[in-house]
FIZATI-761748 format. One record per residue (C-alpha): residue number from 1; chain; y, x negated, z. Coordinates in steps of 0.1 Angstrom, whole numbers, plus 5000, padded with zeros to 4 digits. Each point is the difference from the previous one (the first is absolute). Layout:
<sites>
{NUM,'A',{Y,X,Z}}
...
</sites>
This chain:
<sites>
{1,'A',{1136,8745,4820}}
{2,'A',{5022,4965,4997}}
{3,'A',{4969,4983,4995}}
{4,'A',{4988,5021,4973}}
{5,'A',{5037,5000,4982}}
{6,'A',{5000,4960,5004}}
{7,'A',{4967,4998,4982}}
{8,'A',{5008,5014,4973}}
{9,'A',{5027,4977,4995}}
{10,'A',{4983,4974,5004}}
{11,'A',{4975,5009,4975}}
{12,'A',{5031,5008,4979}}
{13,'A',{5008,4962,5005}}
{14,'A',{4966,4978,4997}}
{15,'A',{4992,5016,4965}}
{16,'A',{5013,4971,4976}}
{17,'A',{4998,5028,4975}}
{18,'A',{5028,5021,5015}}
{19,'A',{5024,4975,4995}}
{20,'A',{5003,5004,4966}}
{21,'A',{4999,5039,4996}}
{22,'A',{5019,5008,5032}}
{23,'A',{5026,4970,4996}}
{24,'A',{5000,4985,4968}}
{25,'A',{4993,5023,4972}}
{26,'A',{5027,5026,5016}}
{27,'A',{5027,4973,4997}}
{28,'A',{4994,4990,4968}}
{29,'A',{4996,5039,4986}}
{30,'A',{5037,5007,5018}}
{31,'A',{5010,4965,4980}}
{32,'A',{4990,5012,4967}}
{33,'A',{5008,5037,4999}}
{34,'A',{5034,4990,5016}}
{35,'A',{5008,4974,4972}}
{36,'A',{4991,5029,4975}}
{37,'A',{5020,5025,5018}}
{38,'A',{5029,4977,4995}}
{39,'A',{5004,4973,5032}}
{40,'A',{5020,4999,5025}}
{41,'A',{5035,4996,4984}}
{42,'A',{5026,5020,4986}}
{43,'A',{4985,5022,4969}}
{44,'A',{5013,4984,4970}}
{45,'A',{5017,5021,4978}}
{46,'A',{5003,4992,4961}}
{47,'A',{5030,5005,4982}}
{48,'A',{5007,5005,4963}}
{49,'A',{5034,5002,4996}}
{50,'A',{5024,5007,4968}}
{51,'A',{5037,4986,4999}}
{52,'A',{5030,5015,5015}}
{53,'A',{5019,4999,5034}}
{54,'A',{4980,5034,5007}}
{55,'A',{4969,4988,4998}}
{56,'A',{5005,4968,5019}}
{57,'A',{5021,5020,5026}}
{58,'A',{4960,5016,5007}}
{59,'A',{4986,4970,4998}}
{60,'A',{5024,4986,5028}}
{61,'A',{4998,5035,5021}}
{62,'A',{4960,4995,5000}}
{63,'A',{5003,4961,5009}}
{64,'A',{5022,5013,5031}}
{65,'A',{4980,5026,5011}}
{66,'A',{4977,4970,5019}}
{67,'A',{4967,5022,4999}}
{68,'A',{4986,4982,4969}}
{69,'A',{4998,4966,4982}}
{70,'A',{5017,5005,4963}}
{71,'A',{4985,4981,4974}}
{72,'A',{5019,5001,4963}}
{73,'A',{4972,5004,4975}}
{74,'A',{5008,4995,4959}}
{75,'A',{4992,5035,4988}}
{76,'A',{4977,5031,5009}}
{77,'A',{4967,4984,4984}}
{78,'A',{5003,4973,5026}}
{79,'A',{5012,5022,5029}}
{80,'A',{4968,5021,4993}}
{81,'A',{4975,4970,4994}}
{82,'A',{5013,4987,5036}}
{83,'A',{4993,5035,5016}}
{84,'A',{4967,4997,4986}}
{85,'A',{4990,4967,5011}}
{86,'A',{5015,5004,5035}}
{87,'A',{5027,4974,5001}}
{88,'A',{5027,5030,5005}}
{89,'A',{4996,5031,5020}}
{90,'A',{5018,5019,4974}}
{91,'A',{5025,4996,4971}}
{92,'A',{5035,5023,4992}}
{93,'A',{5008,5000,4968}}
{94,'A',{5040,5004,4988}}
{95,'A',{5006,5005,4963}}
{96,'A',{5023,4988,4981}}
{97,'A',{5016,5034,4998}}
{98,'A',{5004,5002,5033}}
{99,'A',{5037,4990,5002}}
{100,'A',{5010,5023,4970}}
{101,'A',{4980,5031,5017}}
{102,'A',{5022,4994,5031}}
{103,'A',{5034,5000,4985}}
{104,'A',{4990,5031,4980}}
{105,'A',{4987,5016,5032}}
{106,'A',{4968,5007,4979}}
{107,'A',{4962,5000,5013}}
{108,'A',{4983,4965,5001}}
{109,'A',{4963,4994,5004}}
{110,'A',{4991,4968,5028}}
{111,'A',{4959,4998,4996}}
{112,'A',{4987,4991,5031}}
{113,'A',{4969,4979,4995}}
{114,'A',{4975,4995,5029}}
{115,'A',{4961,5003,5012}}
{116,'A',{4990,5025,5026}}
{117,'A',{5004,4985,5033}}
{118,'A',{5015,4999,5026}}
{119,'A',{5026,4972,5000}}
{120,'A',{5010,5012,4964}}
{121,'A',{5008,5039,5013}}
{122,'A',{5023,4987,5028}}
{123,'A',{5016,4978,4976}}
{124,'A',{5007,5026,4977}}
{125,'A',{5016,5022,5027}}
{126,'A',{5024,4968,5006}}
{127,'A',{5007,4999,4961}}
{128,'A',{5009,5036,4997}}
{129,'A',{5024,5002,5030}}
{130,'A',{5017,4967,4989}}
{131,'A',{5005,5017,4961}}
{132,'A',{5009,5030,5013}}
{133,'A',{5029,4981,5017}}
{134,'A',{5007,4981,4970}}
{135,'A',{5006,5030,4979}}
{136,'A',{5017,5025,5023}}
{137,'A',{5032,4995,4984}}
{138,'A',{4987,5005,4969}}
{139,'A',{4981,5031,5007}}
{140,'A',{5026,5013,5021}}
{141,'A',{5021,4998,4966}}
{142,'A',{4970,5017,4983}}
{143,'A',{5002,5030,5027}}
{144,'A',{5039,5008,4989}}
{145,'A',{4992,4995,4963}}
{146,'A',{4968,5019,5004}}
{147,'A',{5001,5022,5027}}
{148,'A',{4963,4988,5012}}
{149,'A',{5001,4989,5035}}
{150,'A',{4977,4964,5004}}
{151,'A',{4975,4993,5024}}
{152,'A',{5013,4989,5032}}
{153,'A',{5002,4960,5003}}
{154,'A',{4980,4985,5029}}
{155,'A',{5030,4978,5018}}
{156,'A',{5031,5013,5021}}
{157,'A',{5027,4991,4979}}
{158,'A',{5035,5010,4984}}
{159,'A',{5008,4995,4961}}
{160,'A',{5025,5015,4979}}
{161,'A',{4996,5011,4966}}
{162,'A',{5027,5017,4972}}
{163,'A',{5007,5029,5020}}
{164,'A',{4975,5003,5025}}
{165,'A',{4990,4981,5032}}
{166,'A',{4964,5000,5011}}
{167,'A',{4987,4996,5035}}
{168,'A',{4968,4994,5005}}
{169,'A',{4974,5001,5033}}
{170,'A',{4966,4988,5004}}
{171,'A',{4978,5014,5025}}
{172,'A',{4970,4975,5015}}
{173,'A',{4996,4964,4999}}
{174,'A',{5025,4983,4978}}
{175,'A',{4976,4971,4999}}
{176,'A',{4960,5008,4996}}
{177,'A',{4977,4986,5024}}
{178,'A',{4989,4971,4976}}
{179,'A',{4959,5001,5002}}
{180,'A',{4985,4965,4985}}
{181,'A',{4965,4996,4983}}
{182,'A',{4987,4985,5024}}
{183,'A',{5009,5027,5026}}
{184,'A',{4983,5026,4978}}
{185,'A',{4968,4978,4995}}
{186,'A',{4995,4991,5038}}
{187,'A',{5003,5038,5010}}
{188,'A',{4973,5007,4978}}
{189,'A',{4977,4973,5009}}
{190,'A',{5007,5007,5034}}
{191,'A',{4982,5034,4999}}
{192,'A',{4973,4987,4977}}
{193,'A',{4986,4973,5021}}
{194,'A',{5006,5013,5031}}
{195,'A',{4974,5034,4987}}
{196,'A',{4979,4973,4980}}
{197,'A',{4996,4980,5032}}
{198,'A',{4993,5025,5024}}
{199,'A',{4974,5015,4976}}
{200,'A',{4980,4971,4991}}
{201,'A',{5003,4990,5039}}
{202,'A',{4981,5029,5006}}
{203,'A',{4969,4974,4994}}
{204,'A',{5006,4989,5037}}
{205,'A',{4989,5031,5012}}
{206,'A',{4970,5002,4982}}
{207,'A',{4991,4963,5012}}
{208,'A',{5009,5010,5034}}
{209,'A',{4971,5029,4997}}
{210,'A',{4974,4980,4984}}
{211,'A',{5000,4972,5020}}
{212,'A',{4998,5022,5030}}
{213,'A',{5034,4994,5018}}
{214,'A',{5009,5033,5001}}
{215,'A',{4969,5008,5024}}
{216,'A',{5009,4969,5021}}
{217,'A',{5032,5012,5004}}
{218,'A',{4988,5038,5011}}
{219,'A',{4979,4985,5024}}
{220,'A',{5031,4985,5014}}
{221,'A',{5016,5018,5033}}
{222,'A',{5027,5012,4973}}
{223,'A',{5005,5038,4988}}
{224,'A',{4996,5006,4964}}
{225,'A',{5035,5014,4997}}
{226,'A',{5011,4960,5006}}
{227,'A',{4975,4987,4977}}
{228,'A',{5016,5026,4968}}
{229,'A',{5035,4990,5013}}
{230,'A',{4992,4963,4999}}
{231,'A',{4981,5004,4963}}
{232,'A',{5035,5024,4991}}
{233,'A',{5022,4975,5012}}
{234,'A',{4981,4972,4982}}
{235,'A',{5003,5015,4966}}
{236,'A',{5034,5007,5008}}
{237,'A',{5010,4965,5010}}
{238,'A',{4982,4981,4970}}
{239,'A',{5026,5025,4978}}
{240,'A',{5028,4992,5017}}
{241,'A',{4988,4964,4998}}
{242,'A',{5003,5001,4964}}
{243,'A',{5030,5021,4997}}
{244,'A',{5022,4972,5024}}
{245,'A',{4987,4975,4976}}
{246,'A',{5018,5015,4967}}
{247,'A',{5031,5011,5019}}
{248,'A',{5003,4967,5014}}
{249,'A',{4988,4977,4975}}
{250,'A',{5016,5023,4971}}
{251,'A',{5035,4999,5024}}
{252,'A',{4997,4962,5002}}
{253,'A',{4989,4989,4967}}
{254,'A',{5020,5029,4976}}
{255,'A',{5026,5010,5025}}
{256,'A',{4985,5034,4994}}
{257,'A',{5020,5027,5022}}
{258,'A',{4984,5031,5018}}
{259,'A',{5027,5017,5009}}
{260,'A',{5004,5013,5039}}
{261,'A',{4979,4977,5022}}
{262,'A',{4991,5029,5020}}
{263,'A',{4992,5025,4973}}
{264,'A',{4981,4973,4975}}
{265,'A',{4975,4990,5037}}
{266,'A',{4993,5036,5004}}
{267,'A',{4990,5006,4964}}
{268,'A',{4977,4972,5002}}
{269,'A',{4987,5012,5032}}
{270,'A',{4993,5034,4987}}
{271,'A',{4985,4991,4969}}
{272,'A',{4976,4967,5024}}
{273,'A',{4992,5034,5014}}
{274,'A',{4986,5016,4970}}
{275,'A',{4982,4969,4988}}
{276,'A',{4986,4998,5035}}
{277,'A',{4986,5039,5002}}
{278,'A',{4989,4993,4965}}
{279,'A',{4980,4970,5005}}
{280,'A',{4984,5015,5031}}
{281,'A',{4987,5029,4979}}
{282,'A',{4988,4978,4968}}
{283,'A',{4985,4974,5031}}
{284,'A',{4981,5031,5014}}
{285,'A',{4984,5019,4971}}
{286,'A',{4992,4971,4981}}
{287,'A',{4967,4983,5002}}
{288,'A',{5004,4966,4988}}
{289,'A',{5026,4973,5001}}
{290,'A',{4998,4998,4960}}
{291,'A',{5006,5035,4998}}
{292,'A',{5029,5002,5020}}
{293,'A',{5019,4971,4983}}
{294,'A',{4990,5015,4966}}
{295,'A',{5010,5038,5012}}
{296,'A',{5031,4982,5016}}
{297,'A',{5010,4983,4970}}
{298,'A',{4999,5029,4976}}
{299,'A',{5018,5021,5025}}
{300,'A',{5024,4979,5010}}
{301,'A',{5014,4988,4961}}
{302,'A',{4995,5038,4989}}
{303,'A',{5021,5017,5028}}
{304,'A',{5029,4973,4994}}
{305,'A',{4997,5007,4961}}
{306,'A',{5005,5037,5012}}
{307,'A',{5021,4996,5024}}
{308,'A',{5025,4975,4983}}
{309,'A',{4991,4967,5015}}
{310,'A',{4995,4987,4967}}
{311,'A',{5024,5018,4973}}
{312,'A',{5033,5012,5017}}
{313,'A',{5004,5031,5014}}
{314,'A',{5034,5006,4983}}
{315,'A',{4976,5004,4966}}
{316,'A',{4979,5027,5011}}
{317,'A',{5013,5036,4992}}
{318,'A',{4988,5034,5002}}
{319,'A',{4966,5004,5014}}
{320,'A',{4991,4967,5002}}
{321,'A',{5025,4996,5024}}
{322,'A',{4988,5029,5022}}
{323,'A',{4965,4983,4996}}
{324,'A',{5016,4969,5012}}
{325,'A',{5009,5017,5032}}
{326,'A',{4966,5006,5008}}
{327,'A',{4998,4964,5010}}
{328,'A',{5014,4983,5029}}
{329,'A',{5011,4969,4975}}
{330,'A',{5029,5025,4983}}
{331,'A',{5011,5012,5036}}
{332,'A',{5005,4964,5010}}
{333,'A',{5016,4989,4967}}
{334,'A',{5026,5026,5006}}
{335,'A',{5005,4992,5036}}
{336,'A',{5006,4962,4986}}
{337,'A',{5024,5014,4973}}
{338,'A',{5025,5019,5024}}
{339,'A',{4998,4966,5018}}
{340,'A',{5009,4976,4974}}
{341,'A',{5019,5024,4973}}
{342,'A',{5021,5022,5023}}
{343,'A',{5001,4976,5031}}
{344,'A',{4983,5025,5023}}
{345,'A',{4989,5000,5032}}
{346,'A',{4971,5007,5019}}
{347,'A',{5016,5035,5006}}
{348,'A',{4999,5006,4963}}
{349,'A',{4967,4990,4994}}
{350,'A',{4982,5023,5026}}
{351,'A',{4987,5026,4979}}
{352,'A',{4979,4971,4980}}
{353,'A',{4991,4986,5037}}
{354,'A',{4990,5039,5007}}
{355,'A',{4971,5001,4970}}
{356,'A',{4990,4965,5002}}
{357,'A',{4993,5012,5037}}
{358,'A',{4978,5029,4992}}
{359,'A',{4981,4980,4973}}
{360,'A',{4994,4978,5030}}
{361,'A',{4988,5026,5024}}
{362,'A',{4979,5014,4979}}
{363,'A',{4983,4968,4992}}
{364,'A',{5000,4984,5033}}
{365,'A',{4984,5035,5013}}
{366,'A',{4978,5000,4973}}
{367,'A',{4986,4965,5000}}
{368,'A',{4997,4998,5037}}
{369,'A',{4978,5031,4999}}
{370,'A',{4977,4984,4974}}
{371,'A',{5000,4965,5016}}
{372,'A',{4992,5012,5034}}
{373,'A',{4970,5018,4983}}
{374,'A',{4993,4975,4982}}
{375,'A',{4997,4970,5025}}
{376,'A',{4977,5028,5027}}
{377,'A',{4975,4996,4968}}
</sites>
């Protein structure tokens, strides 16, 4: 069995075309998508601020938050242009009448301009928290005046306004976990390429049958169970090799975080088992190597798109999100999101690991059954 696994890994390394598809291409895509989603630094917030001490106080509070890089812009048009071009993660427009509105305890709108991306959504939560804290005195006074209770502020604090003392309490972490664009890109590309490489590598099983290697293995003094276990372990080994290349490469080159190491390795192993089972099934039912590669590329790319490995799963709503969870990709993405965004541990991703284990068990069982029939024909 060990010899079969070793042969599959040697095949992967000796084929020079795999250097590009297994190593170079995934890293390049992580670089491209990572830069598109905002890079590795803190999110950049453009601020177009009006004159006045209260506006300046709000800008200073944003700068002190430590969650963002503050960039002063000339006006709303410049702010929107920066967001559209990607030089700014988001922009906050503080209108010219901001000081007068707060002094008169009247409502004032602060437009927040952002693209629909994870980094911008997280930055929006930070901005709302800072704005709420900076305006708590005025809102408390408005409550006394109008009798309308404002939203609770997002930080623990105590501040006085005329005739009232406000104490605010927060639930949950004050500093949200920051996820960089490279973290988002690496997670999706990991799942895409692990599954895609597994499926396209199913052509090795067809070559094994075509060259008569399978018949010679059955002539050796080893049982069919050992042969099937070896082929399954070989497919899983190829998937794990692809996953480790992406994990280690993205971590070293772009500083990608994978969260709890035990949880991340468990998710990679579970998804590799899914990829290995799918490869066995495809290698058993396909008749030629060309057919296996064609179907593998189509199925690998299609399932990745449906499962959220091409378009962020956060953008899926309603029925599309339910359809996405018919694929193993969506469950694995949910698991990595738990590790990265909520500082989860392996215990927190047990539901996702359980579903992936069911996918793997079904595919490995079906693939082994079909492969045994194909090898003994």
